[in-house]
N, C-alpha and C positions, 0 to 999 in steps of 0.2 A: 356652284353653290355656296353659301353665305358660311362666312367666319363659325356664327350659331348655328348653322345648320350643322356644320361640319363638328364641334363639339358636343350637337346633339347623338349623332350617328355613332363616332365612335365615342364619347364617355368623357371622364373626367381625364386630366391633365397625367395620369397613375395610369390610364388604364394605355395613352400614349405612348409610355414610357415602356409597356408590357409588347406592344406593336411590332415596336423600334428596335427590340431586344430578341424577339419574335424573328423578325424580318432579318435583321444578322446573323443568326443562328441556320435560319433556311437559305443563306449564302452560302455562308463557311462550310455545311453540311457539301453541299454542291460542289463548291469548291475541291475540298477535301476528299471527293468522293474519284476527280478526273485523275485518266493514270497518268498524266504530267505530275500531280501534289504526291503519288506513292512510289519509293523503289522498286517495285515491282511493276510498274508497268501496267496495272490491271484494276478496271476500277471497283469502285469497295463503298456503292451506294447501299451501308447497311448499318446495323444501330449505332455502331462504332464510331462512324465518323460523326453523325446527330452528336455524339457524347465527344468527341473530338471539339468537334464545331463550340456547344453548351461550356466545354470547360473553359475553352479559350477567349470567347467571349463575357463569359462569368467571368473571368481571372482568376480560375479553380487551381489548375493545376495536373488535376488527376489523369493519368495518359494511360488509356487502354492499349496503344501499342507498340512503345516506344519511339518516341518521336526522330530521334538521333537517329536512327538506323530507318526507322521503315518508311520517311516522307523524304521526298529531294527539296534543293535547295528553295525552290517554286514554292512547297508546301512548308517547310519551315517558317519563308516570309509571310504567304497568308497569316499561316498562324499568328506569326507578329503583327501583324496588322490587326487580326479579331484580337489581343488580349491588347493590343491601342486604343481599340475602340472602346474595349469592356472597359478599363481601367479609366478613362478621362470621362468617362460615361458615351450613350450614344446620342441622347438627348443636346449633353456638353455640346461635341462633337458638332451635330445636326446645328445646332442653332448658333455656334462659334462661325460655319459656315454661313448661314443667314444672313446675320451681321456684317460678315464682310460684305457681302453683295448687297448691304445696304432694305436689310428687309427688316421692318419693327417685329414684333411682337406681343400679345394682347399678353396681359393682366394674368393670366392661366400657365400661359405658356412660360413667361419669366418666376413665377413663382414654382411651377415645376422643374428650372435648369437649378435656381437659388436651394432648392432644397438635396438637389445632385451634388450640388459645392458645398452645401452644410452650412448653409448661409439665408438669413434671411432678410436681406436688401433689394429687392427687385429694380429698384431705380440704379442700381450699378451694377446689374449683367452682361453689361459690353466689360467696361474695363476688367473686372473680372475674370469675364470668360477669357480675356486674350491675354493674361496676365497670368491665367493657370494653364492656357496651352502654352506660352511663354518658358513658364516656371518648369513645367512636364519638361519640353524638350530640351532644353538646357540640361537638368541632372541626367537626363541620359544619355545627350550628349558627351559629357562627360564621366559620367560611365563608361559610354562605349570604350573610350579612349583608353579611361584606366584600367578597363579587362583587358583592351588588347593588347597594352603596352606587358600585361599579367602572361598570356597567352602566347606573345613573341618570344619571352624568358624563356616561358616551360620548351616550348616547343619552335627555337629557331626554326628549323625549315618547312617548316608551313607559311610565312611570306607575309609578307602585309596587311593582304587583300583579306585571306583567310582567317589570319586573327583578330580584325579588325569587322570582319562579321562575326563571329563566334561571340566579340566583344559588345557588339550591338544585339543580337539573342538574348545576354544575359542580361544586359542593362537593361533592356525593356523588363525581361522576365523579373529581376527586382525589387525594378522601381512600382511595377503594376502589383508586385506579390506575386504572381502567376509563379508555380513552379515544375513548370516546363524545366528538362534539361536536357542537353546534346547525350550526354554522359548518361550509362544506363541505370548506376549509381547517383544518382542527383548530383549535388555538390562535394563529396564524397572527394574526390581527386582532388581538390581544391582545400581542402580543411590546410593542409600544410605549410598554405600559405598563407599570411597574414594579412599581405594586402588584398590580395580575393577577398578575403573573406569579410576584411573590416568594407571594403567598395560596398561588398553586397549587402550586408546590415545598414550602412550609413542611406543608399540609394532605398532600402526597405521601409529607414522611419519616414526619409522625407515621401515616399507614394502614401505609406500607410499613418501620418498625420494630418493631412489633409492641406490644400493650398490655404484655406483661410487661418489658417491658426499661421503657416508664415506674413502672410498679408499681414494678420495681426503684430509679430513683432515685426517686421520692420516697417511697420509705421512709427511704432516708439520712436520719439527725440527724449532722450532721459538726461538730455543736456538745458534742455530748458527752462527757465524757472516758472513758466506757469502751469500749473496741473494742469487747463485743459489743453494747452499746447505741447506738455509733453507724452499725454494719452495715458493709455491705461489695458494691461494685457487682461484682455477680456475673462470671462468665470469658463467660458466654453475654452476657448488654448488653455488654461490652465486648466480643466480637468482631462482636457487633450493630453497635457507633457506631464502630468501627475500619471495616469494612466502605462503610457511607456516607462515610464519611472519606474513603477512599483512591477511589470510586467516583469523587467530588465533584472530586475532586485529581485526579485522571486527566484527568477532561473537558473541565477547566480548561485541562491543556497541551495534549489532545490535539487537541478540535476546532479551537479558535482556531486550532492550529498549521499543521492541516494543510487545515483550509478559510480561511485568509487570501484566499485569490485565486479561492477559491470559492464556494459557497453562504453565508462570512461577506464577502464583497468590501465590497457595497454596507451592508454594518453600520458605523453607530459604533462606539468604541470601550466607551463602554455597553452600546449595543447588542450587540455581541459578548460581553460580558462573560457578559451577560443567557440568552444564549443559549445559551451554553456550559454557565452553570449550569442551564437550565430543562432540557435536554438533557440530562443527567447524572441528574435525579431521571426523565426521562421513558424515557432507553432501562431504565436500570435495572427499570421500576415502571411509571409511570400513561400511557404509552403513545401519550401527545398530542406533536403535531409543531407547534412553534411556527415551522423552514423546512425547505422538504419536502424530505422525506429523498431525493425524487429526483435531487434539484440537489446529493448529497452524492458524493466519489468514492467507487471501490473501497476504498481502503483506512480510511476514515470510516465505511461498510461493515460490513467487517469489526469493527474496534473497536467499533461498536453490536450486533451480532453476540454479541460478547462481553460485553458488559454486559448483553443481555437475557437472553443465558444464567445467568448468575449470577446476577442476580436479589435477590429482596430478603430480610430476612430470615424465619425461621421466626416462625408462627405469627400473620403479616403479610396485611395485602392482597393482596400483594403476588404473582407468581410465581416461575418460575425454580427451578435448584438450590438458592438460597442462599447466603448469605454466608457464614453456618457451614459449611457444607458444604466448599466451600472453601478456608479455613481449615482444616479437620480435615485436608483431603487435603492440605493445604503441608506441614503437621506430620508426615506419614507418609512425606511424602515426603524432609522433610532429617534425621528421624531413620535416613531407610538412610545416613546419609554421616556426622552428626556425631553420635547419640546411640543408643542398644538403644530405649527407651520416647519415641512420640510425644508432643513437649511445647507447651502454650500456655499464655504469660505465668505461666510456676513451676504451672500444672498438670501431671499428666498426661494424658492422653487415654484413655480405656477403648479395648481392643483392641475391642471391638463397637461401639461408635461409628466409630470406623476402617472395619471393615467395613461398616456405613450408609454412609458419605460415598463409600466405591468403589460400594457396590450402586446408591446414587441417582444418581451423573456417570455411573456406566457403562448404567445405563439408560436417562437420558433421551438421551443424546449417540447411541444408537443410536434413540433414537424418533426423536429428529429427522431423525436419518439417513432412518428408514423415511420420514419425513413428505414428506422433500424429494422420496424418490425414486420417490415413487408419484404424488407434483406433478409431477415431469416426464414421468411416463408419460405420465400423464392431462391433460396438459395439453401436451402436443406438438405444434407448431403453431401452436397459440393468439398468444393479441398479450403475454401478460407474458412477460419474459425471464429464462433459466434465475435469472439470480444474484436475481433479483427472487422469483423461488416458493423457494430457497433460505432467503431472508431471510424470505418468508411459514410458515418450516415452523419457523421458529425462533421468529418471534414468537407464532406458536400453542400452540407446547406451553410456551413460558416467559409463558404469559399476560399479550402484553405489548399486542400493538394495533397497533404502530406497523407502517406497511407503505410500496410504492414506486410511489406512481404511478398508485394506482386500482387495482390487482394483486386485492385483494378482489372489488372489483363485477367483474371478469375474470372469476371462476371458472368454468370451466363445471358442472354439478351433480355428475358425481364427484370434483370439487377439492374443491368447498363442502363435500362429506362426508366427505375425507379432512382437511381443515382443523381440521371439526367435531370430529371424532373425534379430534383432537392437543389440539385446548384444550381437552375433558373430560378426557384420557388427562393431561394437567400441570397440571387443578387439583390431582384428585385425589393425582397424586404418582405415579410407576412403580413405586417398593416395595408400595404399597398396590394398586394397581388389578393387579400381576402375584398378591400374597397370595390377593386375591380372586377371583379368574377362576381360578388353580393350587392353591387350597390343598388341595382333597380329593387332588394328588396331590403332597404331601409328606412326606418320608420320617421315620423314627425318628428323632429330633436324637442319640436317645442312640447309636449305633449308629455306631463309630472303624474306622476299616479302618487297614491298617501303615501305615506314611511311606514314601516313596521323592521323591529330590530329581528335580526336572524345572528341566532348562535355559529358563533367560526371557533374555529383553533383546540 
């Protein structure tokens, strides 16, 4: 079968990404069902295995079984590998292996990979992929050693091998922004350890900002006299970094202010600062919980859902609609009042990009609303409160992994399937999923109809 016929059979590159993730989820489901993966030694080929595999591949972190106690070391290793595959991206890792074997890529395949990485230079796909994988493993190796040292200090009798294994697990989960934890209360046992908290935040930042930003910053040569030789910080990098800074500053202000007499009442000043800083990265991407989410007030939970919905930067391990998307949307709204063209940091934003931002936010909001509606319908009369189910819907679609008071474990089988699909759709992106499902129904884009005004607002 020729390359052209294969593309006609499987569709656009977005469809290949869907198939790759679906295949990884299917393999993960079977592996989690094996007695070798489960602490009770029994088969578990059920919706919870499918849910866990999807949560791992989509780097979400929603946990229906309590992986620390329910899985064997083999099961935990499978979980870490699936999270790694999801964090780097199935297409990214697959393409890296193809390139290592000397295989060339088509233009469509290069474009698909570069979209995954968040950059638009297909002719640089090989070097970028190699640098991305090297950067990922370097960060995770450093994090594993740092966490191992902390676990060794907290539990001297555990031994180096056990401390290193636990450190590797938390390093992978932090960098890939998947909130799986070996502890039943997530990251709470490590809150009083400043080093562990800061290492998790640093790894979450590195994974949630995207390699393209680091590559851009590493290429700068500020000591050069020639402006072209010095290079410049791209608009994408500036928006990604500003998005992180805005999220951190808001979290440092909002969480202590709202929870001074609530969830943070028993913490010291340093503990409050660490909890708010940790929550800034947890709410946007990592999904760990250093303070029980159920102890937060309604206003705090609403603020957390907003951070989850926005998420991390494009081309990163985090989910959400992405910080740059929100920046473009704000620029478009601002242009309605002050200027005719959306502008960001002295650069005009193309109309196509504004349209993409509107489509992403609109489809994502619709997907979250549909997920919440479905959960409220199938879980009617269940133990979970309506607010917790809405929170679960946002967390699932944004691939965040935070939950309120064991909501995930209490879901019924239909509820598990609803959240499973939401995680899958959120990781692939609503636009890619719509194009994959309805590509054959697209009309001729060259056709134009007469214009007519419509009253809006």
